[in-house]
VEXDREN-2710 file (C-alpha; in Angstrom, 1 decimal):
% VEXDREN-2710
k/r/px/py/pz
1/MET/65.0/-11.7/32.9
2/MET/61.6/-13.3/33.1
3/LYS/60.0/-10.3/34.7
4/ILE/61.4/-7.9/32.1
5/ALA/60.2/-10.4/29.4
6/ARG/56.8/-10.4/30.8
7/ALA/56.7/-6.6/31.1
8/ALA/57.9/-6.2/27.6
9/LEU/55.5/-8.4/26.1
10/PHE/52.4/-6.9/27.9
11/GLY/53.7/-3.3/26.8
12/LEU/54.0/-4.5/23.3
13/VAL/50.6/-5.9/22.8
14/PRO/48.5/-2.7/23.4
15/ALA/51.1/-0.4/21.4
16/GLU/50.9/-2.9/18.4
17/ALA/47.2/-3.0/18.6
18/LEU/47.1/1.0/18.7
19/LEU/49.5/1.1/15.8
20/ALA/47.3/-1.4/13.8
21/VAL/44.2/0.7/14.3
22/LEU/45.8/3.9/13.1
23/LEU/47.3/2.2/9.9
24/VAL/43.8/0.4/9.3
25/SER/42.0/3.9/9.8
26/GLY/44.3/5.5/7.2
27/VAL/46.5/7.6/9.5
28/ALA/49.8/8.5/7.7
29/LEU/52.5/7.7/10.2
30/PRO/56.1/8.9/9.6
31/ARG/58.4/6.2/8.2
32/PRO/60.9/6.7/11.0
33/VAL/58.2/5.8/13.4
34/LEU/57.3/2.7/11.7
35/VAL/60.8/1.6/11.3
36/ALA/61.3/2.2/15.1
37/ALA/58.1/0.2/15.8
38/GLU/59.3/-2.8/14.0
39/ILE/62.8/-2.5/15.6
40/VAL/61.2/-2.5/19.0
41/VAL/58.9/-5.6/18.0
42/LEU/61.9/-7.7/16.8
43/ALA/63.7/-6.6/20.2
44/VAL/61.0/-7.8/22.3
45/LEU/60.5/-11.0/20.3
46/ALA/64.2/-11.8/20.7
47/LEU/63.9/-11.1/24.3
48/GLU/61.0/-13.5/24.7
49/ALA/62.8/-16.1/22.6
50/VAL/66.0/-15.9/24.9
51/ALA/63.7/-16.0/28.2
52/LEU/61.7/-19.1/27.0
53/TRP/64.8/-21.0/25.9
54/ARG/66.7/-20.3/29.3
55/VAL/63.7/-21.8/31.1
56/TYR/63.3/-24.7/28.6
57/ARG/67.0/-25.7/28.9
58/ALA/66.9/-25.6/32.7
59/THR/63.8/-27.7/32.8
60/ARG/65.2/-30.1/30.4
61/GLN/68.5/-30.4/32.4
62/ASP/66.2/-31.3/35.4
63/GLY/64.9/-34.3/33.5
64/ALA/61.6/-33.1/31.9
65/GLY/60.5/-34.1/28.4
66/ARG/60.2/-31.6/25.6
67/LYS/56.4/-31.0/26.0
68/ALA/56.7/-30.6/29.8
69/ALA/59.7/-28.2/29.3
70/LEU/57.7/-26.2/26.8
71/ARG/54.8/-26.0/29.0
72/ALA/56.9/-24.9/32.0
73/ALA/58.6/-22.0/30.0
74/TYR/55.1/-20.9/28.6
75/GLU/53.8/-20.9/32.2
76/GLN/56.7/-18.9/33.6
77/LEU/56.2/-16.2/30.8
78/VAL/52.6/-15.8/30.8
79/PRO/50.9/-15.1/34.3
80/VAL/48.1/-17.4/35.4
81/GLN/45.6/-14.7/35.1
82/VAL/46.3/-14.2/31.4
83/ARG/46.2/-17.9/30.9
84/ARG/43.0/-18.2/32.7
85/LEU/41.4/-15.3/30.5
86/MET/42.7/-17.1/27.3
87/SER/41.1/-20.4/28.4
88/PHE/37.9/-18.7/29.0
89/ASP/37.8/-17.7/25.3
90/ALA/38.6/-21.1/24.3
91/LYS/36.1/-22.8/26.4
92/GLY/33.5/-20.4/25.2
93/MET/34.2/-21.3/21.6
94/VAL/33.8/-25.2/22.5
95/SER/30.6/-24.4/24.4
96/LEU/29.2/-22.8/21.3
97/VAL/29.8/-25.8/19.3
98/LEU/28.2/-27.9/22.1
99/TRP/25.2/-25.5/22.3
100/VAL/24.6/-25.8/18.5
101/THR/25.0/-29.7/18.5
102/GLY/22.6/-30.0/21.7
103/ARG/25.3/-31.6/23.8
104/LYS/26.7/-31.1/27.4
105/HIS/30.2/-30.8/28.6
106/GLY/31.6/-33.1/31.4
107/VAL/28.2/-35.1/32.1
108/PRO/29.5/-39.0/32.0
109/ALA/26.9/-41.8/31.7
110/GLY/24.9/-42.3/34.6
111/ALA/25.4/-38.9/36.1
112/ALA/22.7/-36.4/36.9
113/ALA/23.0/-32.8/35.3
114/PHE/21.3/-29.8/37.0
115/SER/21.1/-26.5/35.3
116/TYR/21.7/-23.1/37.0
117/ALA/21.0/-21.1/33.8
118/SER/17.5/-20.1/33.5
119/GLU/17.8/-16.7/35.2
120/GLN/21.4/-16.1/34.1
121/VAL/20.4/-16.5/30.4
122/VAL/17.5/-13.9/30.6
123/LEU/20.1/-11.3/31.8
124/MET/22.7/-12.3/29.2
125/ALA/20.2/-12.0/26.5
126/GLY/19.5/-8.4/27.7
127/PHE/23.2/-7.7/27.2
128/LEU/23.4/-9.4/23.9
129/PHE/20.5/-7.5/22.5
130/ALA/22.1/-4.1/23.7
131/SER/25.4/-5.4/22.1
132/VAL/23.5/-5.7/18.7
133/ILE/21.8/-2.2/19.1
134/GLU/25.2/-0.7/19.9
135/LEU/26.9/-2.4/16.9
136/VAL/23.9/-1.0/14.5
137/GLY/24.2/2.5/16.1
138/VAL/27.8/3.0/16.2
139/GLU/27.9/2.1/12.4
140/ILE/25.1/4.5/11.5
141/LEU/26.9/7.2/13.7
142/LEU/30.3/6.7/12.0
143/ARG/29.0/6.6/8.6
144/SER/27.3/10.0/9.3
145/LEU/30.7/11.5/10.5
146/ASP/32.4/10.2/7.2
147/ALA/34.6/8.1/9.3
148/PRO/37.3/6.1/7.2
149/ALA/36.2/2.6/6.2
150/GLY/39.3/1.1/8.0
151/LEU/38.2/2.7/11.3
152/ARG/34.7/1.4/10.9
153/MET/35.9/-1.9/10.1
154/VAL/37.9/-2.1/13.4
155/VAL/35.0/-0.8/15.4
156/LEU/32.6/-3.5/13.8
157/VAL/35.0/-6.3/14.5
158/LEU/35.4/-5.2/18.1
159/ASP/31.5/-5.0/18.4
160/ALA/31.1/-8.3/16.6
161/TYR/33.6/-10.0/18.9
162/GLY/31.5/-8.6/22.0
163/ILE/28.4/-10.3/20.6
164/LEU/30.3/-13.5/20.1
165/ILE/31.7/-13.3/23.8
166/ALA/28.1/-12.8/24.9
167/LEU/26.8/-15.8/23.0
168/ALA/29.8/-17.9/24.3
169/VAL/28.9/-16.9/27.9
170/ILE/25.3/-18.0/27.4
171/ALA/26.6/-21.3/25.7
172/CYS/28.8/-22.0/28.8
173/CYS/26.0/-21.5/31.1
174/ILE/23.8/-24.0/29.1
175/THR/26.3/-26.6/28.3
176/ARG/28.3/-26.8/31.7
177/PRO/25.7/-27.6/34.3
178/HIS/26.4/-28.9/37.8
179/VAL/26.9/-32.6/37.8
180/VAL/26.1/-35.3/40.5
181/SER/27.9/-38.6/39.6
182/SER/28.7/-41.7/41.7
183/GLY/32.1/-40.5/42.5
184/GLU/31.7/-36.7/42.7
185/LEU/29.7/-33.4/42.8
186/ARG/30.9/-31.0/40.1
187/ILE/29.8/-27.4/40.8
188/ARG/30.3/-24.9/37.7
189/SER/29.8/-21.6/36.6
190/GLY/30.0/-21.4/33.1
191/ALA/33.8/-21.4/32.0
192/PHE/34.8/-19.4/35.1
193/PHE/34.4/-21.6/37.8
194/ASP/34.8/-25.5/38.2
195/LEU/34.9/-27.1/41.6
196/ARG/35.0/-31.0/41.8
197/ILE/34.2/-32.6/45.2
198/PRO/34.5/-36.3/46.0
199/ARG/31.2/-37.7/47.1
200/GLU/32.9/-39.3/50.2
201/LEU/33.7/-35.8/51.7
202/ILE/30.1/-34.7/51.7
203/VAL/28.9/-35.0/55.1
204/ALA/25.7/-32.9/55.0
205/VAL/23.4/-31.5/52.3
206/GLN/20.8/-28.8/53.0
207/HIS/18.1/-27.3/50.7
208/LYS/18.0/-23.8/52.0
209/ARG/17.4/-20.6/50.0
210/ASN/19.4/-17.5/50.4
211/TYR/18.5/-14.2/48.4
212/ASN/21.2/-12.0/50.0
213/GLU/24.3/-13.2/48.2
214/THR/26.8/-10.5/47.1
215/GLY/28.8/-11.2/44.0
216/MET/29.0/-14.2/41.7
217/LEU/31.6/-15.7/43.9
218/LYS/32.7/-15.0/47.5
219/VAL/34.8/-16.7/50.0
220/ASP/34.5/-15.8/53.6
221/GLY/36.6/-18.0/55.9
222/ASP/36.0/-21.6/54.7
223/VAL/32.7/-20.9/53.3
224/LEU/32.2/-20.3/49.5
225/ALA/29.0/-18.9/48.0
226/LEU/28.6/-19.3/44.2
227/SER/25.3/-17.4/43.4
228/VAL/23.2/-16.8/40.5
229/ASN/21.4/-13.4/40.5
230/SER/22.4/-13.0/44.3
231/GLN/20.7/-16.4/45.1
232/THR/21.9/-19.8/46.4
233/ASN/19.6/-22.7/47.4
234/LEU/21.8/-25.6/48.3
235/ILE/24.4/-26.0/50.9
236/VAL/27.0/-28.6/51.1
237/GLU/29.2/-29.5/54.2
238/LEU/32.4/-31.4/53.8
239/ALA/34.3/-33.5/56.2
240/GLU/37.6/-31.8/55.2
241/PRO/38.6/-28.6/53.1
242/VAL/39.0/-28.7/49.4
243/VAL/40.8/-26.3/46.9
244/ALA/38.5/-24.0/45.0
245/VAL/40.2/-22.1/42.3
246/ARG/38.9/-18.5/41.6
247/PRO/38.3/-17.3/38.0
248/LEU/41.7/-15.7/37.9
249/GLY/43.6/-18.5/39.5
250/ARG/43.6/-17.7/43.2
251/ARG/43.2/-20.7/45.3
252/GLU/41.1/-20.9/48.5
253/GLN/40.5/-23.7/51.0
254/VAL/36.8/-24.2/51.5
255/ARG/34.7/-26.6/53.7
256/VAL/31.1/-25.4/53.1
257/VAL/29.7/-24.5/49.6
258/ARG/26.6/-22.6/48.8
259/PHE/25.3/-22.7/45.3
260/PHE/22.2/-22.3/43.0
261/ALA/20.4/-24.9/41.0
262/ASP/17.2/-24.5/39.0
263/ASP/16.0/-27.7/40.5
264/PRO/17.4/-27.6/43.9
265/SER/15.0/-30.4/45.1
266/GLY/16.4/-32.7/42.3
267/ALA/19.9/-32.0/43.1
268/PHE/19.2/-32.4/47.0
269/ALA/17.6/-35.7/46.2
270/ALA/20.5/-36.9/44.1
271/LEU/23.0/-36.0/46.5
272/SER/21.0/-37.3/49.5
273/ALA/20.4/-40.6/47.8
274/GLY/24.1/-41.2/47.2
275/ARG/24.8/-40.4/50.9
276/ASP/21.9/-42.7/52.2
277/ALA/23.1/-45.6/50.1
278/ALA/26.7/-45.3/51.2
279/ALA/25.5/-45.0/54.8
280/ALA/23.2/-48.0/54.6
281/PRO/24.4/-51.1/56.4
282/ALA/25.2/-54.2/54.2
283/ARG/22.8/-57.0/54.5
END
């Protein structure tokens, strides 16, 4: 039943979006079509409610609290990939606020933060500029074609949302740096990737540049490469594998991590100092 509920939900969303666009654009739809659409919506909502209730009740009977049961029902209905995409939006909005207020995310007192955003921000700024030009150009084109005001508004909202997302990605890169603290190394890529490595697992750190990385994130065996503009400049080797979660939720066991920092020498020194202090004999 849960598979059917998922399929119905994800089929309903684009259909409802299309119907809304047509109505806002001034397209006159036959009344039977509208009535049929509303009946389908009510039927799908009823199906979702029944599926959620069944999971919630089963989880409660197993001894879980109300909050845990609701979360379990939500996680079963909504695939992890969709939940991850929704979390990117939420983190992006939080990062915009942090950016405006000049704060960083996840940098505790006494920890060292290391940016990786200098080259990324230049690229994203280019996308942002192109999005603004597109918004203006499309609006001029639609006006010249005498497009309905409703349709122009829909396109304007979509383009504006694209600009907001571009700003959010820039904000995430700036406000979510790599972090070296006394207890862990936290390697991040905006809102899309977050790997926390306990300091005691780090057995070797290398400052070594590589300009031939492919893709933002690549896993080859137990080696993970998190690059910026096809570059990495730090390598961390671990005593045992840790779990790295890809942007859409897939989990990988990795023991070597290559990543990029704007100040690799500073990051190398911070990581090496911690290891040297831990290895130094007590007096």
